[in-house]
C-alpha positions as a Markdown table, in Angstrom:
| # | Residue | x | y | z |
|---|---|---|---|---|
| 1 | Unk | -8.8 | -15.8 | -11.7 |
| 2 | Unk | -12.4 | -14.6 | -11.8 |
| 3 | Unk | -14.0 | -11.4 | -10.7 |
| 4 | Unk | -17.7 | -10.7 | -10.3 |
| 5 | Unk | -17.0 | -7.0 | -11.0 |
| 6 | Unk | -14.3 | -6.9 | -13.7 |
| 7 | Unk | -13.2 | -8.7 | -16.8 |
| 8 | Unk | -9.7 | -9.8 | -15.9 |
| 9 | Unk | -7.0 | -9.4 | -18.6 |
| 10 | Unk | -4.8 | -12.4 | -19.4 |
| 11 | Unk | -1.1 | -12.2 | -18.4 |
| 12 | Unk | 1.6 | -12.4 | -21.0 |
| 13 | Unk | 5.3 | -12.5 | -21.6 |
| 14 | Unk | 7.0 | -9.1 | -22.0 |
| 15 | Unk | 10.3 | -8.0 | -23.5 |
| 16 | Unk | 13.4 | -8.6 | -21.2 |
| 17 | Unk | 15.1 | -5.6 | -19.8 |
| 18 | Unk | 18.5 | -4.9 | -21.3 |
| 19 | Unk | 21.3 | -2.4 | -20.7 |
| 20 | Unk | 20.6 | -0.4 | -23.9 |
| 21 | Unk | 18.1 | 2.4 | -23.7 |
| 22 | Unk | 14.6 | 1.0 | -24.4 |
| 23 | Unk | 13.2 | 3.0 | -27.4 |
| 24 | Unk | 9.6 | 4.2 | -26.8 |
| 25 | Unk | 7.2 | 5.9 | -29.2 |
| 26 | Unk | 6.1 | 9.4 | -28.3 |
| 27 | Unk | 2.7 | 8.0 | -27.2 |
| 28 | Unk | 4.4 | 5.4 | -25.0 |
| 29 | Unk | 6.7 | 8.1 | -23.5 |
| 30 | Unk | 3.7 | 10.4 | -22.7 |
| 31 | Unk | 1.8 | 7.5 | -21.2 |
| 32 | Unk | 4.7 | 6.6 | -18.9 |
| 33 | Unk | 5.2 | 10.3 | -17.8 |
| 34 | Unk | 1.5 | 10.7 | -17.1 |
| 35 | Unk | 1.3 | 7.4 | -15.2 |
| 36 | Unk | 4.4 | 8.3 | -13.1 |
| 37 | Unk | 3.0 | 11.7 | -12.2 |
| 38 | Unk | -0.3 | 10.3 | -11.2 |
| 39 | Unk | 1.3 | 7.5 | -9.2 |
| 40 | Unk | 3.4 | 10.0 | -7.3 |
| 41 | Unk | 0.4 | 12.2 | -6.6 |
| 42 | Unk | -1.5 | 9.2 | -5.3 |
| 43 | Unk | 1.4 | 7.9 | -3.3 |
| 44 | Unk | 1.7 | 10.9 | -1.0 |
| 45 | Unk | -1.9 | 12.3 | -1.2 |
| 46 | Unk | -3.4 | 12.8 | 2.3 |
| 47 | Unk | -7.0 | 12.2 | 1.0 |
| 48 | Unk | -8.2 | 8.7 | 0.2 |
| 49 | Unk | -10.8 | 9.9 | -2.3 |
| 50 | Unk | -8.1 | 11.6 | -4.4 |
| 51 | Unk | -5.7 | 8.6 | -4.1 |
| 52 | Unk | -8.4 | 6.4 | -5.5 |
| 53 | Unk | -9.2 | 8.8 | -8.3 |
| 54 | Unk | -5.5 | 9.2 | -9.3 |
| 55 | Unk | -5.1 | 5.4 | -9.4 |
| 56 | Unk | -8.3 | 5.1 | -11.6 |
| 57 | Unk | -6.8 | 7.7 | -14.0 |
| 58 | Unk | -3.7 | 5.5 | -14.2 |
| 59 | Unk | -5.9 | 2.5 | -15.3 |
| 60 | Unk | -6.2 | 0.6 | -12.0 |
| 61 | Unk | -9.7 | -1.1 | -11.8 |
| 62 | Unk | -11.1 | 0.0 | -8.5 |
| 63 | Unk | -14.6 | -0.8 | -7.1 |
| 64 | Unk | -16.7 | 1.2 | -4.6 |
| 65 | Unk | -15.8 | 2.1 | -1.0 |
| 66 | Unk | -12.2 | 1.2 | -1.4 |
| 67 | Unk | -9.5 | 2.5 | 1.0 |
| 68 | Unk | -5.9 | 2.8 | -0.3 |
| 69 | Unk | -3.5 | 4.0 | 2.4 |
| 70 | Unk | -0.8 | 6.5 | 2.0 |
| 71 | Unk | 2.5 | 5.4 | 0.5 |
| 72 | Unk | 1.1 | 2.4 | -1.3 |
| 73 | Unk | 2.9 | 1.4 | -4.5 |
| 74 | Unk | 0.6 | 0.1 | -7.2 |
| 75 | Unk | 2.6 | -1.2 | -10.1 |
| 76 | Unk | 4.3 | 1.6 | -12.1 |
| 77 | Unk | 4.3 | 0.0 | -15.6 |
| 78 | Unk | 1.1 | -2.1 | -15.8 |
| 79 | Unk | -1.5 | -0.5 | -13.4 |
| 80 | Unk | -4.3 | -1.8 | -15.8 |
| 81 | Unk | -3.5 | -5.3 | -14.5 |
| 82 | Unk | -4.6 | -4.4 | -10.9 |
| 83 | Unk | -8.2 | -5.2 | -10.0 |
| 84 | Unk | -9.6 | -4.1 | -6.6 |
| 85 | Unk | -13.2 | -5.0 | -5.9 |
| 86 | Unk | -15.7 | -3.2 | -3.6 |
| 87 | Unk | -15.0 | -2.5 | 0.1 |
| 88 | Unk | -11.4 | -3.5 | 0.0 |
| 89 | Unk | -8.8 | -2.0 | 2.4 |
| 90 | Unk | -5.2 | -1.7 | 1.3 |
| 91 | Unk | -3.2 | -0.2 | 4.1 |
| 92 | Unk | -0.1 | 2.1 | 4.2 |
| 93 | Unk | 3.1 | 1.1 | 2.4 |
| 94 | Unk | 1.8 | -2.0 | 0.7 |
| 95 | Unk | 2.9 | -2.9 | -2.8 |
| 96 | Unk | 0.9 | -4.5 | -5.5 |
| 97 | Unk | 3.2 | -5.7 | -8.3 |
| 98 | Unk | 2.0 | -7.0 | -11.7 |
| 99 | Unk | 5.2 | -7.5 | -13.6 |
| 100 | Unk | 8.6 | -9.2 | -13.3 |
| 101 | Unk | 11.2 | -8.0 | -15.8 |
| 102 | Unk | 14.7 | -9.5 | -15.1 |
| 103 | Unk | 17.8 | -8.4 | -17.1 |
| 104 | Unk | 18.2 | -10.2 | -20.5 |
| 105 | Unk | 21.1 | -12.2 | -19.0 |
| 106 | Unk | 18.4 | -14.3 | -17.2 |
| 107 | Unk | 16.5 | -15.2 | -20.4 |
| 108 | Unk | 16.0 | -19.0 | -20.2 |
| 109 | Unk | 16.1 | -18.9 | -16.4 |
| 110 | Unk | 13.2 | -16.6 | -15.5 |
| 111 | Unk | 10.2 | -15.6 | -17.6 |
| 112 | Unk | 9.7 | -11.8 | -18.1 |
| 113 | Unk | 6.0 | -11.4 | -17.7 |
| 114 | Unk | 3.0 | -9.4 | -16.6 |
| 115 | Unk | 0.2 | -11.1 | -14.7 |
| 116 | Unk | -3.0 | -9.6 | -13.1 |
| 117 | Unk | -3.5 | -9.1 | -9.4 |
| 118 | Unk | -7.0 | -9.4 | -8.0 |
| 119 | Unk | -8.1 | -8.3 | -4.6 |
| 120 | Unk | -11.7 | -9.5 | -4.0 |
| 121 | Unk | -14.5 | -7.7 | -2.1 |
| 122 | Unk | -14.1 | -7.0 | 1.6 |
| 123 | Unk | -10.5 | -8.2 | 1.7 |
| 124 | Unk | -7.9 | -6.5 | 3.9 |
| 125 | Unk | -4.3 | -6.0 | 3.0 |
| 126 | Unk | -2.5 | -4.8 | 6.1 |
| 127 | Unk | 0.5 | -2.5 | 6.5 |
| 128 | Unk | 3.7 | -3.1 | 4.5 |
| 129 | Unk | 2.5 | -6.2 | 2.5 |
| 130 | Unk | 3.8 | -7.2 | -0.9 |
| 131 | Unk | 1.4 | -8.8 | -3.4 |
| 132 | Unk | 3.3 | -10.5 | -6.2 |
| 133 | Unk | 2.1 | -10.9 | -9.9 |
| 134 | Unk | -0.6 | -13.3 | -10.6 |
| 135 | Unk | -2.0 | -13.5 | -7.1 |
| 136 | Unk | -5.7 | -13.4 | -6.1 |
| 137 | Unk | -6.7 | -12.4 | -2.5 |
| 138 | Unk | -10.1 | -14.0 | -1.9 |
| 139 | Unk | -13.3 | -12.4 | -0.5 |
| 140 | Unk | -13.0 | -11.4 | 3.2 |
| 141 | Unk | -9.4 | -12.7 | 3.3 |
| 142 | Unk | -6.9 | -10.9 | 5.5 |
| 143 | Unk | -3.2 | -10.4 | 4.7 |
| 144 | Unk | -1.3 | -9.7 | 7.9 |
| 145 | Unk | 1.3 | -6.9 | 8.2 |
| 146 | Unk | 4.5 | -7.5 | 6.4 |
| 147 | Unk | 3.4 | -10.6 | 4.5 |
| 148 | Unk | 4.8 | -11.3 | 1.1 |
| 149 | Unk | 1.9 | -12.9 | -0.9 |
| 150 | Unk | 3.3 | -15.3 | -3.5 |
| 151 | Unk | 0.3 | -17.5 | -3.9 |
| 152 | Unk | -3.5 | -17.2 | -3.9 |
| 153 | Unk | -5.2 | -16.5 | -0.5 |
| 154 | Unk | -8.5 | -18.4 | -0.3 |
| 155 | Unk | -11.7 | -16.5 | 0.9 |
| 156 | Unk | -12.1 | -16.0 | 4.6 |
| 157 | Unk | -8.5 | -16.9 | 5.3 |
| 158 | Unk | -5.6 | -15.1 | 7.1 |
| 159 | Unk | -2.3 | -15.1 | 5.3 |
| 160 | Unk | 0.8 | -14.1 | 7.2 |
| 161 | Unk | 4.6 | -14.2 | 7.2 |
| 162 | Unk | 7.5 | -14.5 | 4.8 |
| 163 | Unk | 7.4 | -17.2 | 3.6 |
| 164 | Unk | 3.6 | -16.9 | 3.6 |
| 165 | Unk | 1.5 | -19.3 | 5.6 |
| 166 | Unk | -2.2 | -19.7 | 5.5 |
| 167 | Unk | -4.3 | -19.7 | 8.7 |
| 168 | Unk | -7.7 | -21.0 | 9.5 |
| 169 | Unk | -10.9 | -20.3 | 7.6 |
| 170 | Unk | -13.1 | -17.8 | 9.5 |
| 171 | Unk | -16.2 | -17.9 | 7.3 |
| 172 | Unk | -18.6 | -18.9 | 10.1 |
| 173 | Unk | -17.4 | -15.9 | 12.2 |
| 174 | Unk | -18.1 | -13.5 | 9.4 |
| 175 | Unk | -21.5 | -15.0 | 8.6 |
| 176 | Unk | -22.4 | -14.8 | 12.4 |
| 177 | Unk | -21.4 | -11.2 | 12.5 |
| 178 | Unk | -23.3 | -10.3 | 9.4 |
| 179 | Unk | -26.5 | -11.9 | 10.8 |
| 180 | Unk | -26.0 | -9.9 | 14.1 |
| 181 | Unk | -25.8 | -6.7 | 12.1 |
| 182 | Unk | -28.9 | -7.6 | 10.1 |
| 183 | Unk | -30.9 | -8.2 | 13.3 |
| 184 | Unk | -29.7 | -4.9 | 14.7 |
| 185 | Unk | -30.9 | -2.9 | 11.7 |
């Protein structure tokens, strides 16, 4: 996973969830409360500029000219593993998840882990999509409404459905449109 804008953090294993109360330090507790409050403010905020600011304060890496729709859920525990490049559109009620933490009974079956999510420049994530940990959505890629993205989406490609299927590459269409726009200016 590479970004021209951000240095991407490596994923790593995390502690398994268990039924005992997880003990946090005072600093960890304050960070979690701050993060939760900012996430809730961003979630229902009617203004895109403020939504982006709140998510940046949480630690989400966000480029310029990014749109994040209302009621989007950006991972609550590891927002610093979300990378959104310039001119990306993430539409209403989509979820970007960076961690998977099963109960300790699943140890040896599933790996508890945190992995980065990267949405590259000019990508579109349509309404009610779920982006799973470790996924990269390529430049100019489009994720159709309701899609569960469980693998990388190549640049200039449409991803749709659950299970996700990749559509055709539309790079030439984008390039043709950009040339038309250049001639018009």
